[in-house]
C-alpha positions in Angstrom: -65.9 119.7 34.7 -67.7 122.2 37.2 -66.4 125.9 36.1 -66.3 127.9 39.0 -68.0 131.5 38.0 -64.2 133.7 38.2 -62.7 134.6 34.9 -59.8 134.8 34.0 -58.3 137.4 32.2 -54.6 136.7 30.3 -52.9 140.8 30.4 -50.3 141.8 28.3 -47.4 144.2 28.5 -47.3 147.0 26.5 -43.3 146.9 26.4 -43.4 150.2 23.9 -44.4 152.4 26.9 -43.4 150.5 29.3 -39.8 151.1 28.5 -40.7 154.1 27.8 -42.2 154.5 30.4 -38.6 153.5 32.2 -36.1 155.9 30.2 -38.0 158.3 31.9 -38.2 157.2 34.9 -34.3 156.3 34.8 -33.4 160.4 32.8 -35.5 162.0 36.1 -33.7 159.3 38.8 -30.3 160.3 36.8 -31.0 164.4 36.8 -31.9 164.1 40.5 -29.0 162.3 41.2 -26.8 164.0 39.8 -27.8 167.4 41.1 -27.9 165.5 44.8 -23.8 164.8 44.5 -21.2 165.5 42.0 -21.7 163.1 39.5 -18.8 164.2 37.0 -16.0 161.5 38.4 -18.1 158.8 37.2 -16.9 159.6 34.4 -13.4 159.3 34.1 -13.2 155.4 34.0 -15.7 153.1 31.5 -19.2 151.6 33.5 -18.9 147.7 33.8 -21.6 146.9 32.0 -21.0 144.0 33.7 -22.4 145.0 36.6 -26.0 146.2 35.5 -26.4 142.7 34.3 -25.5 141.3 37.5 -27.5 144.1 39.1 -30.7 143.3 37.5 -29.6 139.0 37.8 -30.3 140.1 41.3 -33.4 142.0 40.2 -34.8 138.9 39.7 -33.8 136.4 42.3 -35.5 138.8 44.5 -38.5 138.5 42.6 -38.4 134.1 43.1 -37.5 135.8 46.5 -40.9 137.1 46.7 -42.5 134.4 45.4 -40.8 131.9 47.8 -42.1 134.5 50.9 -45.4 134.6 49.5 -46.1 130.7 49.8 -45.0 130.1 45.9 -42.9 126.0 46.1 -39.2 126.5 44.9 -39.6 124.0 41.7 -42.3 126.1 41.0 -40.1 129.5 39.9 -38.7 129.8 36.7 -36.1 132.7 35.3 -35.2 133.9 31.4 -34.0 136.6 29.4 -35.4 137.6 26.5 -33.3 140.4 25.7 -35.5 140.1 22.0 -38.2 141.7 24.2 -35.7 143.5 26.4 -36.2 141.9 29.7 -35.0 139.7 32.0 -37.8 137.9 34.1 -38.7 135.7 37.1 -42.1 133.5 36.8 -43.9 131.6 39.8 -45.8 129.5 37.7 -49.0 128.7 40.4 -51.6 130.6 41.6 -51.0 133.3 44.0 -52.9 135.8 46.3 -52.8 139.4 45.7 -50.3 139.6 48.9 -48.1 137.0 47.4 -47.4 138.7 44.0 -48.0 141.9 45.8 -44.4 140.7 47.7 -42.6 140.2 44.4 -43.6 142.7 43.2 -41.8 145.4 45.1 -38.4 143.1 46.5 -36.8 145.0 43.2 -37.6 147.7 43.4 -37.3 147.8 47.3 -34.6 146.1 48.4 -32.0 147.5 45.4 -34.5 150.2 44.2 -34.9 152.8 46.9 -33.1 151.4 49.6 -29.7 150.9 48.4 -29.9 154.0 46.6 -30.8 156.4 49.7 -27.4 154.0 50.6 -25.6 155.0 48.3 -26.6 158.8 48.1 -25.4 158.8 52.0 -22.0 157.6 51.9 -22.2 158.6 48.5 -21.3 155.8 47.0 -21.6 156.3 42.5 -22.0 152.4 41.5 -24.0 152.0 44.0 -26.7 154.7 43.9 -25.9 154.5 39.9 -27.1 150.7 39.7 -29.9 151.1 42.1 -31.3 153.9 39.6 -30.4 150.9 36.9 -33.0 148.9 38.6 -35.4 151.5 39.7 -35.7 152.2 36.3 -36.2 148.5 35.2 -38.2 148.2 38.5 -41.1 150.1 36.7 -42.6 148.0 35.2 -43.0 146.4 38.8 -44.9 149.6 40.2 -47.1 149.0 36.5 -47.8 146.3 37.6 -48.1 146.5 41.3 -50.8 149.7 41.1 -53.1 148.1 38.2 -53.6 144.7 40.9 -53.6 146.9 44.2 -56.6 148.9 43.0 -58.7 145.2 41.9 -60.2 143.7 46.2 -60.3 139.9 44.7 -58.1 139.1 42.7 -55.3 135.5 42.0 -52.2 136.2 40.5 -50.8 133.0 37.7 -48.3 132.8 35.1 -49.5 132.8 31.5 -46.9 130.4 30.2 -45.6 133.8 28.3 -43.3 136.0 30.4 -44.9 138.9 29.3 -47.9 137.9 29.9 -49.5 137.2 33.3 -53.6 135.8 34.6 -55.6 137.4 37.5 -57.6 135.7 38.3 -61.5 137.4 40.2 -65.5 137.4 39.8 -64.9 141.3 39.7 -64.9 142.8 35.5 -61.8 143.5 34.5 -62.7 144.4 31.1 -63.8 148.0 31.9 -60.2 148.6 34.2 -57.5 150.5 31.5 -53.7 151.0 31.9 -51.3 152.2 28.9 -48.9 149.5 30.4 -51.6 146.5 29.7 -53.0 145.0 27.3 -56.5 142.7 27.7 -55.9 140.0 25.0 -57.8 137.5 27.0 -61.1 136.3 28.8 -62.2 132.7 29.7 -63.6 131.2 32.5 -61.5 130.3 35.8 -60.0 126.7 35.4 -58.1 125.8 38.3 -56.3 123.0 36.1 -55.8 125.0 34.1 -53.0 126.6 35.7 -51.4 123.8 37.3 -47.8 123.9 35.7 -46.0 120.7 35.0 -42.1 120.4 34.6 -40.7 123.8 34.6 -37.3 124.4 33.2 -35.3 126.7 36.1 -33.5 128.8 33.4 -34.8 129.8 29.7 -32.5 132.2 27.2 -33.4 132.7 24.2 -30.2 132.3 21.7 -31.3 135.7 20.6 -30.5 136.7 24.3 -26.7 134.5 24.1 -25.2 136.7 21.7 -26.9 139.9 22.9 -25.5 139.0 26.8 -22.1 137.8 24.8 -21.5 140.8 22.4 -22.0 143.1 25.5 -20.1 141.4 27.4 -16.8 141.9 24.6 -17.8 145.3 24.4 -17.2 145.6 28.3 -14.3 143.7 28.6 -13.2 146.0 25.9 -13.8 149.1 27.4 -12.2 148.5 29.8 -8.7 147.1 28.5 -9.9 150.5 26.6 -9.8 152.8 30.0 -8.3 151.4 32.6 
């Protein structure tokens, strides 16, 4: 079997630092938003948690569209929920170029983050603006990955099979490339066949995630009944 000179670097997301960063981003965006527009009216009615969940689902759908635009086949795109890890996710089970993964990473941030935030501020659409703030918070890790991968000249991207891990394939030495959001889990010789996935499930949701979603939707229903 012919082994390429390229190496496969398996990175694991540091969800602790990522979540802290996301909360910090939310706080900053919330302060900016409150300063830009009088948002006292938003607290007069309950904010609907279901809308946030739907917005996060759209976030992942946009990742999938980004994968597809970049050349990933539809049959290789999978979605999932792992709330025990605090994430919704989209995975493209196909080796792709640097340009392709960067397109996928920035799609939700730009489309339902930056653009919708600007629209919400201009037209004083309070719910849309706050949903955009939540999305920008959720895209913080995407942007951290975007910056990290942008700094590598020649690289391909692949999934590892786990929602909080990914693989960077390159002939550059990434062992000294650091990020507080990522941990280098393993380095091995690159073999193309290792990243040709089969029997891909189009949607995955852990049992704990189903339970958590039902609880959230139930609380939301009670919130709406009591608040409206």
